[in-house]
matplotlib code that plots the C-alpha trace (Angstrom):
import matplotlib.pyplot as plt

x = [-36.5, -40.1, -41.7, -39.5, -36.2, -34.5, -35.0, -34.6, -30.9, -30.2, -30.5, -28.2, -25.7, -24.9, -24.4, -22.7, -21.0, -21.2, -20.8, -22.2, -23.0, -25.9, -27.0, -30.7, -31.5, -28.3, -26.9, -24.8, -26.6, -23.8, -25.2, -23.4, -24.8, -22.2, -21.3, -18.0, -18.9, -21.6, -18.6, -16.5, -19.1, -20.3, -17.0, -14.0, -15.8, -18.2, -16.4, -16.7, -20.3, -21.9, -24.1, -27.6, -28.8, -33.0, -35.4, -36.2, -39.7, -39.0, -39.4, -36.5, -34.3, -35.9, -32.9, -35.2, -36.7, -33.0, -31.6, -34.8, -34.2, -31.9, -32.5, -32.6, -29.9, -27.4, -24.2, -23.2, -23.0, -22.5, -26.4, -26.8, -24.9, -26.4, -30.2, -29.3, -27.8, -30.8, -32.9, -30.1, -30.9, -35.1, -35.9, -32.6, -30.6, -31.3, -32.8, -35.4, -36.3, -37.1, -39.8, -41.5, -41.6, -44.9, -46.1, -45.3, -47.2, -50.4, -50.3, -49.9, -52.4, -55.1, -53.9, -55.0, -57.8, -59.2, -58.4, -60.5, -63.1, -62.6, -62.0, -62.8, -63.6, -61.1, -59.3, -56.3, -53.3, -51.4, -54.2, -54.0, -49.9, -49.6, -52.7, -51.0, -47.1, -48.5, -50.4, -47.6, -45.0, -47.7, -47.4, -44.0, -43.6, -46.4, -48.8, -51.5, -53.3, -54.8, -56.7, -59.5, -60.3, -62.4, -59.4, -61.0, -60.1, -57.4, -55.2, -57.8, -56.8, -52.8, -53.0, -54.3, -51.8, -48.5, -50.0, -50.1, -47.4, -45.0, -47.2, -46.0, -42.0, -42.4, -43.2, -40.6, -39.7, -38.2, -36.9, -34.5, -33.7, -32.9, -32.5, -32.4, -36.5, -36.5, -37.8, -40.9, -42.4, -44.0, -45.5, -46.6, -45.5, -43.8, -47.0, -48.9, -46.1, -46.8, -50.2, -50.1, -47.9, -49.3, -52.5, -50.8, -49.2, -52.4, -52.7, -50.5, -50.7, -52.9, -50.6, -47.9, -49.9, -51.0, -47.1, -46.0, -48.2, -48.3, -44.4, -45.4, -46.8, -44.5, -47.2, -45.2, -47.0, -45.7, -41.8, -42.3, -40.1, -42.3, -41.0, -37.6, -37.7, -40.0, -36.5, -34.7, -35.5, -37.2, -39.4, -42.7, -41.6, -38.8, -40.8, -42.7, -41.1, -38.8, -42.1, -43.4, -40.3, -39.4, -43.1, -43.0, -39.4, -40.1, -43.8, -43.1, -40.3, -41.5, -44.6, -43.1, -40.8, -44.1, -45.9, -43.6, -42.0, -45.9, -46.9, -43.1, -44.3, -47.2, -46.4, -44.2, -45.4, -42.8, -41.0, -44.0, -44.5, -40.9, -41.3, -44.1, -42.6, -39.6, -42.4, -44.5, -41.2, -39.7, -43.1, -45.8, -49.0, -48.4, -48.2, -44.9, -43.4, -40.7, -37.4, -37.9, -37.7, -33.7, -33.7, -35.3, -32.5, -35.2, -37.6, -34.6, -33.9, -37.1, -37.1, -33.7, -34.3, -37.7, -35.7, -33.1, -35.5, -37.5, -35.7, -37.6, -35.8, -34.8, -32.1, -30.4, -31.0, -29.6, -25.6, -24.2, -20.2, -19.1, -15.1, -14.3, -13.4, -12.9, -14.8, -13.8, -11.0, -14.1, -13.9, -17.1, -17.0, -18.2, -21.8, -22.4, -25.6, -24.9, -27.0, -26.8, -29.0, -29.9, -32.5, -29.8, -27.8, -29.8, -30.6, -26.9, -26.7, -23.1, -23.5, -26.2, -26.8, -31.4, -31.1, -34.7, -36.3, -37.0, -34.8, -34.1, -31.9, -29.2, -28.9, -28.8, -25.4, -24.2, -23.4, -24.9, -27.0, -28.5, -25.7, -24.4, -20.6, -21.7, -22.1, -23.4, -27.0, -27.2, -31.2, -30.6, -27.2, -24.3, -21.6, -22.8, -25.8, -27.7, -30.8, -30.6, -34.2, -32.9, -33.2, -36.6, -37.5, -35.3, -37.5, -40.8, -40.9, -40.3, -42.0, -45.1, -44.6, -43.8, -47.3, -48.8, -47.5, -47.8, -51.6, -53.3, -53.7, -54.3, -55.8, -56.1, -59.8, -61.5, -59.4, -56.6, -53.8, -50.7, -48.6, -50.6, -50.5, -49.5, -46.2, -45.7, -43.4, -44.3, -41.6, -42.7, -39.5, -40.3, -40.8, -44.1, -46.8, -48.5, -51.6, -53.4, -51.9, -55.8, -55.6, -59.0, -57.4, -58.3, -57.4, -56.1, -57.9, -55.8, -56.7, -54.6, -53.9, -52.9, -49.7, -50.1, -48.7, -50.5, -50.9, -53.6, -56.7, -59.2, -57.2, -58.8, -61.9, -62.3, -61.1, -63.5, -67.0, -65.1, -65.5, -62.5, -59.8, -60.0, -62.9, -64.1, -63.9, -67.9, -67.3, -64.6, -67.1, -69.6, -66.8, -64.6, -66.0, -64.7, -60.9, -61.0, -61.2, -57.9, -56.1, -56.6, -56.0, -52.9, -51.4, -52.1, -50.2, -47.4, -47.9, -45.8, -48.5, -47.2, -49.9, -52.7, -56.4, -57.1, -61.0, -60.1, -57.8, -58.6, -62.7, -65.4, -65.8]
y = [21.5, 23.2, 23.8, 25.8, 24.0, 26.8, 29.5, 27.6, 26.4, 29.7, 30.6, 28.7, 29.0, 32.7, 31.0, 27.9, 29.3, 28.6, 24.8, 23.2, 19.3, 17.6, 13.7, 12.9, 9.6, 7.6, 9.5, 12.9, 15.8, 18.6, 22.9, 25.1, 28.5, 31.1, 31.6, 30.0, 27.3, 26.7, 26.8, 24.0, 22.0, 22.6, 22.8, 22.3, 19.2, 18.5, 14.7, 13.3, 15.4, 14.8, 12.0, 11.9, 11.0, 10.3, 10.3, 5.7, 7.7, 8.9, 6.3, 6.8, 5.8, 1.7, 0.9, -0.1, 3.4, 5.5, 4.4, 5.9, 9.1, 12.4, 14.1, 12.2, 9.2, 7.9, 8.7, 10.8, 7.7, 6.2, 6.4, 9.4, 11.1, 9.8, 9.8, 13.9, 14.3, 13.1, 15.8, 18.6, 17.8, 17.2, 19.6, 21.9, 22.8, 26.0, 24.0, 22.5, 26.0, 28.0, 24.7, 25.0, 28.6, 28.3, 26.3, 28.8, 31.8, 29.7, 28.7, 32.5, 33.9, 31.6, 32.6, 36.2, 35.5, 33.7, 36.8, 38.8, 36.7, 36.5, 40.7, 42.2, 38.1, 37.3, 34.2, 32.5, 33.3, 31.1, 28.2, 29.4, 30.0, 26.2, 25.6, 27.4, 26.4, 22.1, 22.4, 23.9, 21.1, 18.3, 19.9, 20.1, 16.0, 14.4, 16.8, 17.1, 19.5, 18.3, 21.4, 22.7, 26.8, 26.8, 24.5, 21.4, 18.0, 15.6, 18.4, 18.6, 15.1, 15.7, 18.4, 16.0, 13.7, 15.7, 17.6, 14.3, 13.5, 15.9, 16.3, 12.9, 12.9, 15.7, 14.0, 12.5, 9.3, 7.0, 4.4, 7.8, 7.9, 4.8, 2.6, -0.4, 0.2, 0.9, -3.0, -2.6, 1.2, 0.8, 4.5, 2.9, 6.0, 4.4, 2.5, 5.7, 6.8, 3.8, 4.5, 8.0, 7.2, 4.5, 7.1, 9.2, 6.8, 6.3, 9.8, 9.7, 5.4, 6.0, 7.8, 6.2, 3.4, 5.1, 6.1, 2.5, 1.7, 4.5, 3.4, 0.0, 1.1, 3.9, 6.7, 9.7, 11.6, 14.7, 15.5, 16.0, 14.6, 11.1, 10.9, 11.2, 8.6, 6.0, 6.7, 5.7, 2.8, 3.5, 1.1, 2.4, 2.4, 4.5, 6.4, 6.4, 7.7, 10.4, 11.6, 12.2, 13.5, 16.1, 17.4, 17.7, 19.0, 22.0, 23.0, 23.0, 25.2, 27.7, 27.6, 28.5, 31.2, 33.2, 33.4, 34.6, 37.3, 38.3, 38.6, 40.7, 43.5, 43.5, 44.0, 46.2, 49.1, 51.1, 47.7, 47.1, 50.8, 50.8, 47.3, 48.8, 52.2, 49.7, 47.4, 50.3, 51.4, 49.2, 47.1, 50.0, 48.1, 45.2, 41.9, 40.9, 38.6, 35.5, 36.3, 40.3, 38.9, 39.2, 42.7, 44.2, 44.6, 45.7, 42.9, 40.3, 42.1, 42.1, 38.2, 37.7, 39.5, 37.7, 34.1, 35.5, 36.3, 33.3, 30.6, 28.1, 25.1, 26.5, 23.7, 22.3, 18.4, 16.8, 15.5, 12.4, 11.8, 9.7, 9.8, 12.1, 15.6, 19.0, 21.7, 25.0, 23.0, 20.9, 17.2, 15.7, 11.9, 9.3, 8.7, 12.4, 14.1, 17.3, 20.5, 23.8, 26.3, 29.2, 30.9, 32.0, 32.7, 34.9, 36.7, 37.0, 40.5, 40.2, 39.9, 41.6, 45.1, 45.8, 41.6, 41.6, 44.0, 43.7, 45.9, 44.7, 47.8, 45.8, 43.1, 45.7, 46.5, 43.4, 41.0, 38.3, 35.3, 32.3, 30.3, 28.7, 31.3, 33.3, 31.2, 34.5, 33.1, 29.7, 29.2, 26.6, 25.4, 24.7, 22.2, 19.1, 18.6, 21.8, 21.8, 21.1, 22.8, 26.3, 27.4, 26.5, 28.3, 31.6, 31.2, 30.8, 32.7, 35.9, 35.9, 35.0, 37.4, 40.0, 39.0, 39.5, 42.6, 45.0, 44.1, 43.5, 45.6, 44.1, 44.6, 43.1, 41.5, 44.3, 46.7, 46.1, 48.2, 46.2, 46.5, 44.5, 41.2, 38.2, 36.6, 33.9, 31.2, 27.2, 24.8, 21.6, 20.7, 23.9, 27.2, 27.8, 31.2, 30.0, 31.5, 31.0, 34.2, 36.2, 39.0, 40.9, 41.2, 44.5, 44.6, 47.7, 49.0, 51.5, 52.0, 50.5, 50.1, 46.9, 46.9, 44.2, 43.3, 44.9, 42.1, 40.4, 40.7, 39.3, 42.3, 45.0, 43.7, 43.0, 47.0, 48.4, 47.6, 50.0, 53.8, 53.5, 52.7, 54.8, 53.7, 53.4, 50.5, 50.2, 49.7, 47.8, 45.1, 45.5, 44.8, 42.4, 39.4, 41.6, 42.0, 38.4, 37.1, 40.0, 38.5, 34.9, 36.0, 38.3, 35.1, 32.9, 35.2, 35.6, 39.7, 41.6, 43.3, 46.8, 46.8, 44.6, 45.1, 43.4, 43.3, 42.3, 39.8, 37.7, 37.3, 39.6, 39.4]
z = [-30.5, -30.8, -33.9, -35.2, -34.8, -37.4, -34.9, -32.0, -33.7, -35.1, -31.8, -29.8, -32.3, -31.0, -28.0, -29.1, -32.3, -35.9, -35.6, -33.0, -32.5, -30.1, -29.6, -31.0, -29.9, -30.6, -33.5, -33.8, -35.2, -36.5, -37.5, -39.4, -39.1, -40.9, -44.3, -43.5, -41.7, -44.9, -47.4, -45.7, -45.5, -49.1, -50.7, -48.8, -47.7, -49.9, -51.1, -47.5, -46.4, -49.4, -49.1, -47.9, -44.4, -44.9, -42.4, -42.6, -43.0, -46.3, -49.4, -50.8, -47.3, -49.5, -51.1, -54.0, -54.1, -54.0, -56.8, -58.5, -56.8, -57.5, -54.9, -52.5, -53.5, -50.5, -52.9, -55.6, -57.5, -61.1, -61.5, -59.3, -61.8, -65.0, -63.4, -63.2, -66.4, -67.9, -65.6, -67.2, -70.5, -70.3, -67.9, -67.1, -70.0, -71.6, -74.5, -72.7, -71.0, -74.0, -75.1, -71.8, -71.5, -73.5, -71.3, -68.1, -70.0, -70.6, -67.3, -65.9, -68.6, -66.4, -63.5, -64.9, -66.1, -63.0, -60.9, -63.4, -62.8, -59.1, -59.0, -56.3, -54.1, -51.2, -52.5, -51.1, -52.4, -51.8, -52.9, -57.0, -56.7, -55.8, -58.1, -61.0, -60.4, -60.2, -63.6, -64.8, -63.5, -64.7, -68.2, -68.5, -67.1, -68.6, -70.8, -68.1, -66.5, -62.9, -61.3, -63.7, -64.3, -61.1, -58.9, -59.5, -61.0, -59.9, -58.5, -55.4, -54.2, -55.4, -53.3, -50.5, -51.0, -50.9, -47.9, -45.6, -46.9, -46.3, -42.6, -42.0, -43.0, -40.7, -38.2, -35.5, -36.4, -33.0, -36.0, -36.8, -32.8, -32.5, -35.7, -34.1, -34.4, -38.0, -39.5, -36.6, -38.1, -34.5, -36.0, -39.0, -40.8, -43.6, -44.8, -44.7, -47.1, -48.8, -49.7, -50.1, -53.3, -54.2, -54.7, -56.0, -59.1, -59.8, -61.6, -64.7, -64.3, -67.3, -69.5, -69.1, -70.2, -73.1, -74.0, -74.1, -76.6, -78.6, -78.7, -79.1, -82.3, -83.4, -83.3, -82.0, -78.7, -76.9, -76.1, -72.9, -69.7, -69.8, -73.6, -72.1, -69.8, -71.6, -74.3, -72.3, -70.8, -67.7, -66.0, -64.6, -61.0, -62.2, -63.6, -60.8, -58.0, -60.6, -61.7, -58.0, -56.3, -59.3, -58.9, -54.7, -55.5, -57.7, -57.0, -53.4, -53.6, -56.5, -54.4, -51.3, -53.0, -54.6, -51.8, -49.7, -51.8, -52.5, -49.5, -48.0, -51.3, -49.8, -46.3, -47.9, -49.5, -50.3, -52.0, -53.8, -55.1, -56.2, -58.1, -59.9, -61.0, -62.6, -64.6, -65.8, -67.0, -69.2, -70.1, -70.0, -70.2, -72.1, -70.4, -69.4, -70.8, -69.8, -71.3, -70.2, -66.2, -66.1, -67.3, -63.8, -61.0, -58.5, -59.4, -58.8, -55.5, -54.3, -54.8, -53.1, -49.9, -50.0, -49.9, -48.0, -44.9, -45.9, -48.0, -49.2, -46.6, -44.0, -43.6, -46.3, -47.2, -43.8, -45.6, -43.7, -43.5, -45.5, -43.5, -40.9, -41.3, -40.0, -40.3, -38.6, -37.0, -35.0, -36.2, -37.8, -36.9, -39.8, -39.6, -38.9, -40.0, -40.7, -41.2, -42.5, -41.2, -44.4, -42.1, -39.6, -42.2, -43.6, -40.4, -38.9, -37.5, -38.0, -42.3, -42.7, -41.5, -39.9, -40.7, -39.8, -42.6, -46.2, -48.3, -51.2, -52.0, -50.1, -53.1, -56.1, -56.5, -54.3, -57.0, -54.8, -56.6, -56.7, -58.0, -54.4, -54.5, -52.5, -48.8, -47.5, -49.1, -50.7, -50.2, -53.0, -51.6, -53.4, -54.0, -56.0, -54.5, -55.4, -56.1, -59.7, -60.3, -60.2, -63.7, -63.7, -59.9, -61.2, -64.3, -62.8, -59.4, -60.7, -64.0, -61.9, -59.2, -61.5, -63.5, -60.1, -59.0, -62.5, -63.4, -60.3, -57.6, -54.7, -50.9, -47.6, -46.4, -44.7, -46.2, -43.5, -43.3, -45.0, -42.7, -40.4, -41.9, -40.3, -41.9, -39.3, -40.3, -40.2, -40.0, -42.6, -44.1, -45.7, -44.1, -45.5, -44.4, -41.2, -42.6, -46.0, -48.1, -48.4, -50.5, -52.8, -56.3, -58.6, -62.4, -63.6, -65.9, -68.5, -72.1, -74.2, -78.3, -79.8, -82.7, -84.6, -88.0, -91.1, -93.1, -90.6, -92.8, -89.4, -87.2, -90.0, -90.4, -86.7, -86.4, -88.9, -86.3, -84.0, -84.3, -82.3, -79.7, -77.0, -75.2, -72.3, -69.3, -70.0, -73.7, -73.1, -71.8, -74.2, -77.1, -75.1, -77.6, -80.4, -78.8, -77.8, -80.9, -81.8, -79.4, -80.8, -84.2, -83.8, -81.1, -83.8, -86.5, -84.0, -84.6, -82.2, -79.0, -78.1, -75.0, -73.9, -72.3, -69.9, -70.0, -73.8, -74.0, -70.3, -70.4, -67.9, -64.5]

ax = plt.figure().add_subplot(projection="3d")
ax.plot(x, y, z, "-o")
ax.set_aspect("equal")
plt.show()
């Protein structure tokens, strides 16, 4: 299949049809590559095709670990339903999403502050996005930053370990082709993955221990996901594997989708200008707030178009047939591995006009969404196995992309033509950008006013030190410490901003 099996299988589907099968070792693999095939696999025959088919390299292939898994559980049994209900209530419900909003906004502001400080320098934006989203998820899960302001801290080791984990799991395992070899671990892959997991678990080991001690002494702690797991009596093993799975799934998916969206908008300047116009018209000069993102149809269209071209996972997680069934009149034998090639469906010229081009306008009046009901566009799957983290992704990704596009002007190193940006893909379970996205940020310097509540004595005192608010960039830098104080006070008092000044609110380069 080569390094990009999604492309090879999409090409084969043009010859052999939307449902095809082949032998991989001793097992049969069935691939669906059309909306109709996807609908029958994920909806019509969902009850027979909802089981998982995992690589023996993956920790969840172990019966002991599998009972702790949400995304990789072998069966949709009562234990799986219970874990999913916990995640839905504590992470993905409207109440949970609302309570997490300030965490996401705080980390996005840190990202913008960092970009301001590094203005004019070549930055690895792929790395910055990953760091931001990993910090966000760690805060949501167990109230901890793993990356420092300059990208240091425990997050460096986490990123390295996650990279190793993905690389190993994406490597073909002989035991998957010939299960009789499973017990021998000939390539040593299972042993390597166990060691990686043990190292990652040490990151929150002390936090779990401290929380358990506080609960024993009836001391209130942070109301985060870890507290919810402890409150439901989960063991340390259970907590470790759930945190790892959620952390990797949410961070990797959101990071991949965000990087591709930014890259698509950098390369396609016309679409980027249209998005900027939409944001400027509706937001003006103030900082975007998360609840506003759903009000921007062109932003949503850009994200959908990017995920059509570059779905975060080109194949939905492999399924296993628990019973013999039929898909488009083809017999799927019991025990078969079943794949859905979302990449192929997104590039299908019979479904999409000019399918290889980035054209967000195709989504403006289409009514297509991420909810799994439109089978020509299912980047997050459909049916009972649909990605449970979709509510977080659909808030987090547009919020980060909108912020990066609204307040910053981007250029390529060497001032190269944006249309020449390399968009090559590489398959590592996810669909990654082959080359890191490296860009030069320049903060937009519009003159802005600040609207606050009349009762803010501290603000009035600070304003009295300034002759006027219509100041130049040079004077703004001289007075940024005063405005930083204003920003802090207004946030504490819950004041409303009509606009904000990047040089004032975010610090100096």
